[in-house]
C-alpha positions as CSV (number, residue, x, y, z in Angstrom):
1,M,0.0,0.0,0.0
2,K,1.3,3.5,-0.8
3,D,0.6,6.9,0.6
4,L,1.0,10.2,-1.2
5,V,3.3,12.5,0.7
6,L,4.3,15.9,-0.8
7,G,3.5,14.5,-4.3
8,F,5.6,11.4,-3.9
9,D,4.3,7.8,-3.9
10,V,6.1,6.4,-0.9
11,H,5.4,3.5,1.4
12,P,4.8,4.7,5.0
13,R,7.6,2.5,6.4
14,S,10.2,3.6,3.8
15,F,9.1,7.2,4.3
16,C,9.9,7.1,8.0
17,K,13.3,5.5,7.4
18,S,14.4,7.5,4.4
19,W,15.8,11.0,3.9
20,I,12.3,12.3,3.1
21,L,11.0,12.6,6.7
22,P,13.8,14.9,7.9
23,V,13.4,17.0,4.8
24,F,9.6,17.1,5.3
25,L,10.0,18.2,8.9
26,T,12.5,20.8,8.0
27,I,10.1,22.3,5.4
28,L,7.4,22.5,8.1
29,V,9.7,24.1,10.6
30,M,11.5,26.6,8.4
31,S,8.7,27.8,6.2
32,G,5.4,26.4,7.2
33,H,5.2,27.6,10.8
34,P,3.1,30.8,11.1
35,A,5.8,32.3,13.4
36,A,8.4,32.1,10.6
37,A,6.2,34.2,8.3
38,Q,5.6,36.7,11.2
39,S,9.3,36.9,11.8
40,D,10.0,37.7,8.2
41,K,7.3,40.4,8.4
42,T,9.0,41.8,11.5
43,W,12.3,41.8,9.7
44,E,11.0,43.8,6.7
45,S,10.2,46.7,9.1
46,L,13.3,46.2,11.2
47,R,15.9,46.1,8.4
48,E,15.4,49.7,7.5
49,N,16.2,50.8,11.0
50,V,19.4,48.6,11.2
51,F,20.6,48.9,7.6
52,P,18.7,51.8,6.0
53,N,18.6,52.0,2.2
54,R,21.1,49.2,1.8
55,E,20.9,46.0,-0.2
56,I,21.3,42.8,1.8
57,K,22.4,39.8,-0.3
58,D,21.8,36.1,0.3
59,G,25.0,34.9,2.1
60,S,24.3,31.2,2.1
61,E,27.2,30.5,-0.3
62,I,29.6,32.3,2.0
63,L,28.4,32.1,5.6
64,E,26.6,29.6,7.7
65,I,24.6,29.8,10.9
66,D,23.9,27.0,13.3
67,A,21.4,27.0,16.1
68,P,18.9,24.4,17.5
69,V,15.6,24.2,15.8
70,R,14.0,23.9,19.2
71,A,16.0,25.3,22.1
72,E,16.4,23.4,25.3
73,D,16.7,26.7,27.3
74,A,15.4,29.9,25.7
75,A,17.8,32.0,27.9
76,I,21.0,30.3,26.6
77,V,20.5,29.4,23.0
78,P,23.8,28.4,21.4
79,I,24.6,30.3,18.1
80,T,27.5,29.6,15.8
81,V,28.3,31.8,12.7
82,S,31.2,30.9,10.5
83,L,32.5,30.9,6.9
84,K,31.3,27.9,4.9
85,D,33.7,25.1,4.1
86,G,35.7,26.0,1.0
87,V,35.5,29.8,1.6
88,A,39.0,31.2,2.3
89,K,39.3,32.2,5.9
90,T,40.9,35.4,4.8
91,A,37.5,36.5,3.4
92,D,37.4,40.2,3.9
93,F,34.6,40.7,6.4
94,K,34.8,43.7,8.7
95,T,31.7,43.3,10.8
96,L,29.1,40.7,11.8
97,T,25.7,41.7,13.3
98,L,23.5,39.1,15.1
99,I,19.7,39.8,15.2
100,V,16.8,38.0,16.8
101,D,13.7,39.4,15.0
102,E,11.1,39.0,17.8
103,N,13.3,40.0,20.7
104,P,12.3,43.3,22.6
105,S,15.8,44.6,21.5
106,P,16.4,42.7,18.3
107,V,20.0,43.6,17.7
108,V,22.0,41.1,19.8
109,A,25.5,42.4,19.1
110,T,27.7,43.8,16.4
111,F,31.3,42.4,16.1
112,T,34.0,44.5,14.4
113,Y,37.0,42.4,13.4
114,G,40.6,43.5,13.5
115,P,43.8,42.3,11.8
116,A,44.5,39.6,14.4
117,S,41.1,37.9,13.7
118,L,41.2,35.1,11.2
119,S,37.6,35.2,10.0
120,P,34.2,36.6,10.9
121,S,33.3,33.7,13.1
122,V,31.8,33.6,16.6
123,E,30.1,31.1,18.9
124,T,28.0,32.5,21.7
125,R,24.8,32.1,23.6
126,V,21.7,34.4,23.2
127,R,18.3,34.9,24.6
128,V,15.3,34.2,22.3
129,N,12.0,35.6,23.5
130,A,9.6,34.2,21.0
131,Y,9.7,31.8,18.0
132,S,11.9,33.8,15.6
133,Y,14.5,33.8,12.9
134,V,18.0,34.4,14.2
135,R,20.0,36.3,11.5
136,A,23.7,37.0,10.9
137,I,24.6,39.8,8.6
138,G,28.2,40.2,7.6
139,E,29.7,43.3,6.0
140,T,32.7,43.2,3.8
141,S,35.3,45.9,3.5
142,D,33.7,47.2,0.3
143,G,30.4,47.7,2.1
144,A,28.5,44.7,0.8
145,L,26.1,43.0,3.2
146,Y,25.4,39.2,3.2
147,M,22.8,37.5,5.4
148,V,22.0,34.0,6.6
149,K,19.2,33.0,9.0
150,R,18.0,30.2,11.1
151,F,14.5,29.7,12.6
152,V,14.5,28.9,16.3
153,K,11.6,27.7,18.4
154,A,12.0,29.2,21.9
155,S,10.1,31.6,24.1
156,G,10.6,33.6,27.3
157,G,14.4,33.9,27.1
158,C,14.6,37.6,27.9
159,S,12.4,37.3,31.0
160,A,13.7,34.0,32.3
161,P,14.9,34.2,36.0
162,A,18.7,34.6,36.5
163,L,20.6,31.6,37.7
164,K,21.8,33.3,40.8
165,D,20.3,35.9,43.2
166,E,21.5,39.5,42.8
167,D,23.9,39.5,45.7
168,Q,25.5,36.2,44.5
169,A,25.7,37.4,40.9
170,N,27.3,40.7,41.8
171,S,29.9,39.0,44.1
172,D,32.0,37.8,41.2
173,I,30.9,40.2,38.5
174,G,33.6,40.9,35.9
175,K,35.8,37.9,36.5
176,M,37.1,36.4,33.3
177,R,38.4,33.1,32.0
178,F,40.3,32.7,28.8
179,K,41.1,29.3,27.2
180,A,43.1,28.4,24.1
181,L,41.4,25.7,22.2
182,A,42.6,23.3,19.5
183,D,45.3,24.6,17.2
184,S,45.1,23.2,13.6
185,G,48.2,25.1,12.5
186,K,46.0,27.2,10.2
187,D,44.1,28.9,13.0
188,R,44.0,29.3,16.7
189,R,40.6,29.1,18.4
190,A,40.0,30.6,21.8
191,Q,37.3,31.0,24.4
192,L,36.4,34.0,26.5
193,M,34.0,33.8,29.5
194,I,32.9,36.8,31.6
195,R,31.0,36.6,34.8
196,H,28.1,39.0,34.6
197,P,24.3,38.6,35.2
198,N,23.5,40.6,32.0
199,Y,20.1,41.5,33.3
200,S,17.7,42.3,30.5
201,G,15.4,44.6,32.5
202,L,12.5,42.1,31.9
203,Q,13.5,39.7,34.7
204,M,11.7,39.8,38.1
205,N,13.3,39.4,41.5
206,Q,11.6,36.3,42.8
207,V,11.6,37.6,46.4
208,T,10.5,41.3,46.0
209,R,8.5,40.7,42.8
210,L,10.0,43.8,41.4
211,Y,11.7,44.0,38.0
212,I,15.5,44.0,38.1
213,P,16.9,47.0,36.2
214,A,18.8,46.3,33.0
215,H,22.5,45.8,33.6
216,F,24.6,44.1,31.0
217,V,28.0,44.1,29.2
218,R,27.7,46.7,26.5
219,D,31.3,46.7,25.1
220,I,34.1,44.1,24.8
221,E,37.5,44.6,23.1
222,I,40.1,41.9,22.7
223,E,43.6,42.6,21.5
224,R,46.6,40.3,20.9
225,D,49.9,42.0,21.5
226,G,48.3,45.4,20.9
227,E,46.6,44.3,17.7
228,L,42.7,44.2,17.6
229,V,41.1,40.8,17.4
230,W,37.5,42.0,17.7
231,K,35.4,44.4,19.6
232,M,31.7,44.0,20.4
233,E,28.8,46.3,21.0
234,G,26.1,44.2,22.7
235,G,22.6,44.5,24.2
236,I,20.2,42.6,26.4
237,S,20.0,39.5,24.2
238,I,23.5,38.2,25.1
239,S,23.0,35.5,27.7
240,E,24.0,35.7,31.4
241,N,27.7,35.1,31.8
242,P,28.7,36.0,28.2
243,N,30.7,33.3,26.5
244,F,32.5,33.6,23.1
245,I,34.5,31.2,21.0
246,F,36.5,32.8,18.1
247,S,39.4,32.3,15.8
248,L,42.8,34.1,15.7
249,K,45.3,34.3,13.0
250,P,48.4,32.1,13.6
251,S,51.3,34.0,15.2
252,S,54.6,32.7,16.4
253,G,56.1,33.2,19.9
254,P,54.5,34.0,23.2
255,Q,51.5,36.2,23.0
256,T,49.4,38.3,25.3
257,I,45.7,38.6,25.1
258,A,44.2,41.7,26.6
259,V,40.5,41.9,27.3
260,K,38.5,45.0,28.3
261,A,34.8,44.9,29.0
262,I,32.5,47.8,30.0
263,D,29.0,47.3,31.3
264,T,26.0,49.7,31.4
265,D,27.0,50.9,34.9
266,D,30.2,52.1,33.3
267,K,32.2,49.5,35.3
268,V,35.4,48.6,33.5
269,F,36.8,45.0,33.7
270,E,40.3,44.4,32.4
271,Q,42.4,41.3,32.4
272,S,45.4,39.9,30.4
273,F,46.1,36.3,29.5
274,S,49.1,34.4,28.1
275,L,48.6,32.5,24.9
276,A,51.2,29.8,24.2
277,E,53.1,29.7,20.9
278,D,51.0,28.2,18.0
279,K,52.1,24.7,16.9
280,G,52.1,24.5,13.1
């Protein structure tokens, strides 16, 4: 017996076991969900505020974005943006902007890359407040814009309670950890973690039942031996305890990584780390 699925004659059992089922589900998630259409509608009005009177090209041949289709925790949704395999890592991108269409403050962050950065890549964690597309828009040095997007099912991320109470969160605010990751000989990946509650202004103190004022890391700058890796201007959509993984250009000899972060209370947090010699 055969069933008709999306115009194909396929036996139910083979349908479930074949590639057709995941493709079918992807179509439903990415284009058939009403929230996806709403998110695109939101984006059409939003884009003129973020990139007024500028063409934004399809970046799917150059960039890729990875995120869960359904987030386990809307307050810490992992997002990875990178160059596609086969694209030279010296691709001349100068900025990368992350946007969550349906968030109260849609622009998550803008990263500006310096000469010590290998590519416009970043892994981080964001808050997603409603079913929405997450977009990454890269700008090249000649001013061209390229966009990729991913639909994420999540809700309530911007108002989700903080992991710690205010006193506990403030006790170690601004502390940093830096970790050198695997070195391929072609690039050096590293991870930066900053202790900060990154309050969105939409979270409620569970004891007083009052809203906690917005208080988040708004600027980060990373240098290697005085040379810019990247700097970030961020907002309320970066998750609590900001966490970033990124790529550095190879460089011989001992190196010093200097990190400077500033939050919305104008508190400045600075720390330096030693990066061992790259092994090629």
